[in-house]
ZANUTOR-507716 format. One record per residue (C-alpha): residue in one letter; x, y, z. Coordinates in nm, 2 decimals. Layout:
r lummar=A c1=X c2=Y c3=Z
...
end
This chain:
r lummar=M c1=-0.10 c2=-1.71 c3=-3.87
r lummar=K c1=0.16 c2=-1.62 c3=-3.54
r lummar=I c1=0.20 c2=-1.27 c3=-3.34
r lummar=A c1=0.44 c2=-1.16 c3=-3.12
r lummar=V c1=0.37 c2=-0.77 c3=-2.99
r lummar=M c1=0.73 c2=-0.59 c3=-2.90
r lummar=G c1=0.65 c2=-0.39 c3=-2.63
r lummar=A c1=0.36 c2=-0.53 c3=-2.46
r lummar=G c1=0.25 c2=-0.23 c3=-2.28
r lummar=A c1=-0.10 c2=-0.03 c3=-2.22
r lummar=I c1=-0.15 c2=-0.07 c3=-2.63
r lummar=G c1=0.11 c2=-0.38 c3=-2.68
r lummar=A c1=-0.14 c2=-0.56 c3=-2.42
r lummar=Y c1=-0.49 c2=-0.49 c3=-2.53
r lummar=F c1=-0.47 c2=-0.51 c3=-2.87
r lummar=G c1=-0.28 c2=-0.82 c3=-2.85
r lummar=G c1=-0.47 c2=-0.95 c3=-2.55
r lummar=R c1=-0.76 c2=-0.91 c3=-2.77
r lummar=M c1=-0.64 c2=-1.14 c3=-3.02
r lummar=A c1=-0.50 c2=-1.36 c3=-2.72
r lummar=D c1=-0.86 c2=-1.35 c3=-2.59
r lummar=A c1=-1.07 c2=-1.43 c3=-3.01
r lummar=G c1=-0.79 c2=-1.79 c3=-2.94
r lummar=H c1=-0.53 c2=-1.66 c3=-3.21
r lummar=D c1=-0.12 c2=-1.72 c3=-3.19
r lummar=V c1=0.01 c2=-1.38 c3=-3.03
r lummar=S c1=0.36 c2=-1.37 c3=-2.77
r lummar=F c1=0.42 c2=-1.07 c3=-2.58
r lummar=V c1=0.77 c2=-0.93 c3=-2.56
r lummar=A c1=0.80 c2=-0.73 c3=-2.21
r lummar=R c1=0.96 c2=-0.67 c3=-1.94
r lummar=G c1=1.03 c2=-0.60 c3=-1.53
r lummar=D c1=0.71 c2=-0.66 c3=-1.28
r lummar=H c1=0.49 c2=-0.66 c3=-1.54
r lummar=L c1=0.64 c2=-0.92 c3=-1.74
r lummar=S c1=0.65 c2=-1.12 c3=-1.35
r lummar=T c1=0.34 c2=-1.07 c3=-1.30
r lummar=M c1=0.19 c2=-1.12 c3=-1.67
r lummar=K c1=0.34 c2=-1.48 c3=-1.65
r lummar=A c1=0.22 c2=-1.52 c3=-1.27
r lummar=N c1=-0.13 c2=-1.45 c3=-1.33
r lummar=G c1=-0.20 c2=-1.39 c3=-1.66
r lummar=L c1=-0.33 c2=-1.11 c3=-1.81
r lummar=K c1=-0.62 c2=-0.90 c3=-1.71
r lummar=V c1=-0.80 c2=-0.61 c3=-1.93
r lummar=T c1=-1.09 c2=-0.39 c3=-1.78
r lummar=S c1=-1.25 c2=-0.20 c3=-2.09
r lummar=P c1=-1.61 c2=-0.05 c3=-2.18
r lummar=L c1=-1.59 c2=-0.32 c3=-2.45
r lummar=G c1=-1.59 c2=-0.55 c3=-2.31
r lummar=D c1=-1.29 c2=-0.73 c3=-1.98
r lummar=F c1=-1.13 c2=-0.99 c3=-2.03
r lummar=D c1=-0.87 c2=-1.21 c3=-1.89
r lummar=I c1=-0.61 c2=-1.44 c3=-2.02
r lummar=N c1=-0.37 c2=-1.68 c3=-1.81
r lummar=P c1=-0.20 c2=-1.84 c3=-1.95
r lummar=V c1=0.00 c2=-1.62 c3=-2.14
r lummar=Q c1=0.26 c2=-1.63 c3=-2.39
r lummar=A c1=0.56 c2=-1.39 c3=-2.26
r lummar=T c1=0.88 c2=-1.35 c3=-2.22
r lummar=D c1=1.16 c2=-1.08 c3=-2.21
r lummar=N c1=1.38 c2=-1.37 c3=-2.49
r lummar=P c1=1.24 c2=-1.28 c3=-2.85
r lummar=A c1=1.47 c2=-1.64 c3=-2.91
r lummar=D c1=1.24 c2=-1.77 c3=-2.70
r lummar=I c1=0.94 c2=-1.69 c3=-2.88
r lummar=G c1=1.16 c2=-1.76 c3=-3.28
r lummar=V c1=1.03 c2=-1.63 c3=-3.61
r lummar=V c1=0.68 c2=-1.51 c3=-3.66
r lummar=D c1=0.46 c2=-1.35 c3=-3.96
r lummar=L c1=0.36 c2=-1.04 c3=-3.82
r lummar=I c1=0.53 c2=-0.84 c3=-3.52
r lummar=L c1=0.35 c2=-0.58 c3=-3.38
r lummar=F c1=0.64 c2=-0.31 c3=-3.26
r lummar=M c1=0.52 c2=-0.14 c3=-3.03
r lummar=V c1=0.77 c2=0.08 c3=-2.75
r lummar=K c1=0.90 c2=0.38 c3=-2.71
r lummar=N c1=1.08 c2=0.61 c3=-2.95
r lummar=Y c1=1.36 c2=0.59 c3=-2.78
r lummar=D c1=1.38 c2=0.23 c3=-2.71
r lummar=T c1=1.36 c2=0.12 c3=-3.12
r lummar=V c1=1.70 c2=0.09 c3=-3.22
r lummar=A c1=1.77 c2=-0.21 c3=-2.91
r lummar=A c1=1.45 c2=-0.37 c3=-2.95
r lummar=A c1=1.50 c2=-0.36 c3=-3.29
r lummar=E c1=1.85 c2=-0.60 c3=-3.24
r lummar=Q c1=1.65 c2=-0.75 c3=-2.98
r lummar=A c1=1.40 c2=-0.90 c3=-3.26
r lummar=R c1=1.59 c2=-0.99 c3=-3.51
r lummar=P c1=1.53 c2=-1.33 c3=-3.39
r lummar=M c1=1.17 c2=-1.35 c3=-3.49
r lummar=V c1=1.22 c2=-1.18 c3=-3.84
r lummar=G c1=1.28 c2=-1.40 c3=-4.09
r lummar=P c1=1.24 c2=-1.33 c3=-4.47
r lummar=D c1=0.89 c2=-1.31 c3=-4.50
r lummar=T c1=0.81 c2=-1.14 c3=-4.16
r lummar=G c1=0.64 c2=-0.82 c3=-4.15
r lummar=V c1=0.70 c2=-0.54 c3=-3.87
r lummar=V c1=0.42 c2=-0.33 c3=-3.84
r lummar=S c1=0.54 c2=0.00 c3=-3.65
r lummar=F c1=0.28 c2=0.10 c3=-3.40
r lummar=Q c1=0.51 c2=0.38 c3=-3.24
r lummar=N c1=0.44 c2=0.81 c3=-3.13
r lummar=G c1=0.55 c2=0.99 c3=-3.41
r lummar=V c1=0.71 c2=0.97 c3=-3.81
r lummar=D c1=1.08 c2=0.84 c3=-3.74
r lummar=A c1=1.03 c2=0.51 c3=-3.65
r lummar=R c1=0.99 c2=0.41 c3=-4.07
r lummar=D c1=1.36 c2=0.50 c3=-4.13
r lummar=L c1=1.48 c2=0.35 c3=-3.76
r lummar=L c1=1.32 c2=0.01 c3=-3.87
r lummar=S c1=1.40 c2=-0.01 c3=-4.23
r lummar=A c1=1.75 c2=0.04 c3=-4.16
r lummar=A c1=1.74 c2=-0.25 c3=-3.89
r lummar=F c1=1.54 c2=-0.47 c3=-4.09
r lummar=G c1=1.48 c2=-0.37 c3=-4.45
r lummar=A c1=1.31 c2=-0.15 c3=-4.60
r lummar=E c1=1.05 c2=-0.44 c3=-4.74
r lummar=H c1=0.95 c2=-0.58 c3=-4.40
r lummar=V c1=0.85 c2=-0.26 c3=-4.30
r lummar=M c1=0.51 c2=-0.15 c3=-4.22
r lummar=G c1=0.29 c2=0.20 c3=-4.08
r lummar=G c1=0.06 c2=0.22 c3=-3.82
r lummar=A c1=-0.09 c2=0.39 c3=-3.60
r lummar=A c1=-0.26 c2=0.29 c3=-3.31
r lummar=L c1=-0.64 c2=0.48 c3=-3.17
r lummar=I c1=-0.71 c2=0.43 c3=-2.81
r lummar=P c1=-0.64 c2=0.56 c3=-2.44
r lummar=A c1=-0.56 c2=0.35 c3=-2.26
r lummar=S c1=-0.30 c2=0.32 c3=-1.95
r lummar=V c1=-0.13 c2=0.04 c3=-1.73
r lummar=P c1=-0.25 c2=0.06 c3=-1.34
r lummar=A c1=-0.06 c2=-0.25 c3=-1.25
r lummar=P c1=0.14 c2=-0.46 c3=-1.34
r lummar=G c1=-0.07 c2=-0.74 c3=-1.53
r lummar=V c1=-0.37 c2=-0.48 c3=-1.58
r lummar=I c1=-0.41 c2=-0.24 c3=-1.89
r lummar=S c1=-0.70 c2=-0.02 c3=-1.85
r lummar=H c1=-0.91 c2=0.10 c3=-2.15
r lummar=D c1=-1.04 c2=0.41 c3=-2.04
r lummar=G c1=-1.23 c2=0.49 c3=-2.35
r lummar=T c1=-1.46 c2=0.30 c3=-2.64
r lummar=I c1=-1.20 c2=0.42 c3=-2.88
r lummar=A c1=-1.01 c2=0.13 c3=-3.00
r lummar=K c1=-0.88 c2=0.05 c3=-3.35
r lummar=L c1=-0.56 c2=0.01 c3=-3.55
r lummar=V c1=-0.51 c2=0.21 c3=-3.89
r lummar=F c1=-0.24 c2=0.04 c3=-4.04
r lummar=G c1=-0.07 c2=-0.06 c3=-4.48
r lummar=E c1=0.22 c2=-0.07 c3=-4.67
r lummar=F c1=0.43 c2=0.22 c3=-4.75
r lummar=G c1=0.34 c2=0.33 c3=-5.12
r lummar=E c1=0.08 c2=0.01 c3=-5.18
r lummar=T c1=-0.26 c2=0.01 c3=-5.10
r lummar=T c1=-0.26 c2=-0.33 c3=-4.94
r lummar=S c1=-0.08 c2=-0.66 c3=-4.93
r lummar=P c1=-0.12 c2=-1.06 c3=-4.87
r lummar=R c1=-0.01 c2=-0.97 c3=-4.48
r lummar=A c1=-0.22 c2=-0.65 c3=-4.41
r lummar=E c1=-0.52 c2=-0.85 c3=-4.51
r lummar=A c1=-0.44 c2=-1.11 c3=-4.27
r lummar=L c1=-0.35 c2=-0.88 c3=-3.98
r lummar=A c1=-0.70 c2=-0.70 c3=-4.13
r lummar=E c1=-0.84 c2=-1.05 c3=-4.09
r lummar=A c1=-0.70 c2=-1.18 c3=-3.78
r lummar=L c1=-0.84 c2=-0.79 c3=-3.59
r lummar=A c1=-1.14 c2=-0.83 c3=-3.74
r lummar=S c1=-1.23 c2=-1.25 c3=-3.56
r lummar=S c1=-1.12 c2=-1.00 c3=-3.25
r lummar=G c1=-1.39 c2=-0.74 c3=-3.29
r lummar=I c1=-1.10 c2=-0.54 c3=-3.35
r lummar=D c1=-1.22 c2=-0.16 c3=-3.50
r lummar=H c1=-0.95 c2=-0.18 c3=-3.79
r lummar=Q c1=-0.86 c2=-0.02 c3=-4.10
r lummar=I c1=-0.60 c2=-0.08 c3=-4.40
r lummar=H c1=-0.51 c2=0.26 c3=-4.53
r lummar=P c1=-0.44 c2=0.35 c3=-4.91
r lummar=D c1=-0.15 c2=0.62 c3=-4.78
r lummar=I c1=-0.04 c2=0.49 c3=-4.43
r lummar=E c1=0.21 c2=0.81 c3=-4.41
r lummar=A c1=-0.05 c2=1.09 c3=-4.44
r lummar=M c1=-0.23 c2=0.84 c3=-4.17
r lummar=L c1=0.08 c2=0.92 c3=-3.97
r lummar=W c1=0.11 c2=1.31 c3=-4.01
r lummar=I c1=-0.27 c2=1.28 c3=-3.92
r lummar=K c1=-0.21 c2=1.10 c3=-3.59
r lummar=F c1=0.09 c2=1.31 c3=-3.56
r lummar=I c1=-0.09 c2=1.59 c3=-3.56
r lummar=F c1=-0.32 c2=1.54 c3=-3.29
r lummar=L c1=-0.03 c2=1.34 c3=-3.06
r lummar=A c1=0.22 c2=1.61 c3=-3.05
r lummar=S c1=-0.01 c2=1.87 c3=-2.96
r lummar=M c1=-0.18 c2=1.73 c3=-2.70
r lummar=T c1=0.07 c2=1.55 c3=-2.59
r lummar=A c1=0.29 c2=1.89 c3=-2.57
r lummar=L c1=0.01 c2=2.08 c3=-2.39
r lummar=N c1=-0.06 c2=1.80 c3=-2.13
r lummar=C c1=0.30 c2=1.86 c3=-2.03
r lummar=M c1=0.32 c2=2.23 c3=-2.01
r lummar=T c1=0.03 c2=2.25 c3=-1.82
r lummar=R c1=0.01 c2=1.91 c3=-1.63
r lummar=Q c1=-0.35 c2=1.93 c3=-1.75
r lummar=T c1=-0.52 c2=1.66 c3=-1.88
r lummar=N c1=-0.72 c2=1.66 c3=-2.22
r lummar=D c1=-1.07 c2=1.81 c3=-2.16
r lummar=A c1=-0.86 c2=2.03 c3=-1.88
r lummar=V c1=-0.66 c2=2.17 c3=-2.21
r lummar=L c1=-0.97 c2=2.16 c3=-2.41
r lummar=G c1=-1.24 c2=2.30 c3=-2.16
r lummar=D c1=-0.95 c2=2.67 c3=-2.17
r lummar=P c1=-1.00 c2=2.88 c3=-2.38
r lummar=D c1=-0.67 c2=2.99 c3=-2.36
r lummar=I c1=-0.52 c2=2.71 c3=-2.41
r lummar=R c1=-0.74 c2=2.51 c3=-2.68
r lummar=A c1=-0.63 c2=2.83 c3=-2.94
r lummar=L c1=-0.27 c2=2.72 c3=-2.85
r lummar=Y c1=-0.41 c2=2.39 c3=-2.93
r lummar=V c1=-0.47 c2=2.45 c3=-3.24
r lummar=D c1=-0.18 c2=2.68 c3=-3.34
r lummar=A c1=0.04 c2=2.39 c3=-3.20
r lummar=M c1=-0.15 c2=2.17 c3=-3.42
r lummar=H c1=-0.14 c2=2.37 c3=-3.69
r lummar=E c1=0.19 c2=2.38 c3=-3.66
r lummar=V c1=0.22 c2=1.97 c3=-3.76
r lummar=A c1=0.03 c2=2.09 c3=-4.02
r lummar=A c1=0.27 c2=2.34 c3=-4.18
r lummar=V c1=0.51 c2=2.09 c3=-4.15
r lummar=A c1=0.38 c2=1.82 c3=-4.34
r lummar=K c1=0.26 c2=1.98 c3=-4.59
r lummar=A c1=0.60 c2=2.14 c3=-4.71
r lummar=Q c1=0.76 c2=1.80 c3=-4.68
r lummar=G c1=0.53 c2=1.64 c3=-4.92
r lummar=V c1=0.25 c2=1.51 c3=-4.73
r lummar=V c1=-0.11 c2=1.55 c3=-4.91
r lummar=L c1=-0.34 c2=1.62 c3=-4.59
r lummar=P c1=-0.75 c2=1.76 c3=-4.65
r lummar=D c1=-0.79 c2=2.12 c3=-4.56
r lummar=S c1=-1.00 c2=2.05 c3=-4.28
r lummar=I c1=-0.76 c2=1.83 c3=-4.07
r lummar=V c1=-0.71 c2=2.02 c3=-3.77
r lummar=D c1=-1.06 c2=2.12 c3=-3.76
r lummar=D c1=-1.11 c2=1.69 c3=-3.80
r lummar=Q c1=-0.88 c2=1.69 c3=-3.50
r lummar=L c1=-1.01 c2=1.87 c3=-3.33
r lummar=A c1=-1.36 c2=1.75 c3=-3.30
r lummar=F c1=-1.20 c2=1.40 c3=-3.26
r lummar=S c1=-0.96 c2=1.56 c3=-3.02
r lummar=D c1=-1.30 c2=1.67 c3=-2.82
r lummar=S c1=-1.50 c2=1.33 c3=-2.86
r lummar=F c1=-1.19 c2=1.20 c3=-2.53
r lummar=P c1=-1.34 c2=1.12 c3=-2.22
r lummar=A c1=-1.30 c2=1.33 c3=-1.93
r lummar=G c1=-1.00 c2=1.21 c3=-1.77
r lummar=V c1=-0.76 c2=1.13 c3=-2.04
r lummar=K c1=-0.38 c2=1.17 c3=-2.04
r lummar=T c1=-0.11 c2=1.13 c3=-2.30
r lummar=S c1=0.12 c2=0.85 c3=-2.23
r lummar=M c1=0.41 c2=1.15 c3=-2.21
r lummar=L c1=0.22 c2=1.31 c3=-1.99
r lummar=Q c1=0.17 c2=0.97 c3=-1.72
r lummar=D c1=0.55 c2=0.94 c3=-1.80
r lummar=L c1=0.59 c2=1.23 c3=-1.69
r lummar=E c1=0.40 c2=1.23 c3=-1.36
r lummar=R c1=0.58 c2=0.87 c3=-1.27
r lummar=G c1=0.92 c2=1.03 c3=-1.33
r lummar=K c1=0.97 c2=0.77 c3=-1.72
r lummar=R c1=1.19 c2=0.92 c3=-2.00
r lummar=L c1=0.97 c2=1.14 c3=-2.24
r lummar=E c1=0.94 c2=1.11 c3=-2.58
r lummar=V c1=0.97 c2=1.46 c3=-2.73
r lummar=A c1=1.28 c2=1.44 c3=-2.87
r lummar=H c1=1.03 c2=1.20 c3=-3.16
r lummar=L c1=0.77 c2=1.38 c3=-3.13
r lummar=S c1=0.77 c2=1.86 c3=-3.03
r lummar=G c1=1.18 c2=1.78 c3=-3.11
r lummar=T c1=1.06 c2=1.66 c3=-3.44
r lummar=V c1=0.83 c2=1.93 c3=-3.51
r lummar=A c1=1.08 c2=2.16 c3=-3.44
r lummar=R c1=1.39 c2=2.00 c3=-3.60
r lummar=I c1=1.20 c2=1.97 c3=-3.94
r lummar=G c1=1.03 c2=2.31 c3=-3.90
r lummar=A c1=1.41 c2=2.45 c3=-3.89
r lummar=E c1=1.48 c2=2.18 c3=-4.15
r lummar=L c1=1.24 c2=2.34 c3=-4.42
r lummar=G c1=1.18 c2=2.67 c3=-4.31
r lummar=V c1=0.88 c2=2.68 c3=-4.13
r lummar=P c1=0.82 c2=2.82 c3=-3.82
r lummar=T c1=0.70 c2=2.65 c3=-3.53
r lummar=P c1=0.73 c2=2.82 c3=-3.21
r lummar=I c1=0.50 c2=2.61 c3=-2.95
r lummar=H c1=0.67 c2=2.30 c3=-3.04
r lummar=R c1=1.09 c2=2.47 c3=-3.04
r lummar=T c1=0.89 c2=2.66 c3=-2.66
r lummar=A c1=0.75 c2=2.27 c3=-2.57
r lummar=F c1=1.10 c2=2.08 c3=-2.59
r lummar=A c1=1.34 c2=2.35 c3=-2.48
r lummar=I c1=1.00 c2=2.30 c3=-2.19
r lummar=L c1=1.01 c2=1.98 c3=-2.18
r lummar=K c1=1.40 c2=1.78 c3=-2.26
r lummar=P c1=1.55 c2=1.86 c3=-1.88
r lummar=F c1=1.28 c2=1.58 c3=-1.78
r lummar=A c1=1.37 c2=1.43 c3=-2.10
r lummar=D c1=1.56 c2=1.08 c3=-1.89
r lummar=G c1=1.34 c2=1.16 c3=-1.57
r lummar=A c1=1.45 c2=1.40 c3=-1.44
r lummar=L c1=1.14 c2=1.47 c3=-1.27
r lummar=A c1=1.19 c2=1.11 c3=-1.01
r lummar=T c1=1.51 c2=1.18 c3=-0.94
r lummar=G c1=1.48 c2=1.60 c3=-0.87
r lummar=G c1=1.67 c2=1.73 c3=-1.16
end
């Protein structure tokens, strides 16, 4: 099976790297210093689950160099989805699956518009990771799991093929029977922790360790769960408690990717996280005061204004 990672940042390079290290045919689409360093020196991954290096790396900024693949692991930032989908077209053949492992719940519609709904699968990447230097990935915990599946179907040959590749690479994974619900389950945690991370400029454990901020985090998760249920997504009654326990399992010092971006003055995905919660909530008549506030507070930094003093 031929696999392409579209967006070889922390998450894409980690999981794609694990598969490449196990001998699978994996190509990476990257850019900038990260790409040039990988091409010159290879890819280095540090992880509590085992460090590894790959050299040479099949990496490029031109998907036409890769050609048609069986599966694309689509891992770009949400604000780059439309442009990246256009760039990825040379890798998409009649039977290519495009699995979005992006944050949020917006990517399905955007990728379906670009490639056709029959190509699109959903996924969630559960891992704390960062890029401390070009060509270097730091896995910052023991959680490293991919959950994925077909929309409206229990499984498929292409989902099974990806599962086999992940299993042979030692990667924890699950084919989820209701991937839409799974995306919202992750969104409950991610959108809420990101909001509190970025508004307070505090790490996950600092958010959880302060009783007042922790209470806001729990309320923010309830807002997302209410929006999901209003959309007809079936969630367990214990979902907020479950996600709070999951949050508490992360090691000290972990930051959501958007807090990392905020600190570096980079663009933010806030419109696709708290912004999406607030927008859908308004459409369905579900109050979302915490996410409305988070979106409004962080919106001035959405284009990286912190880096320019804006």
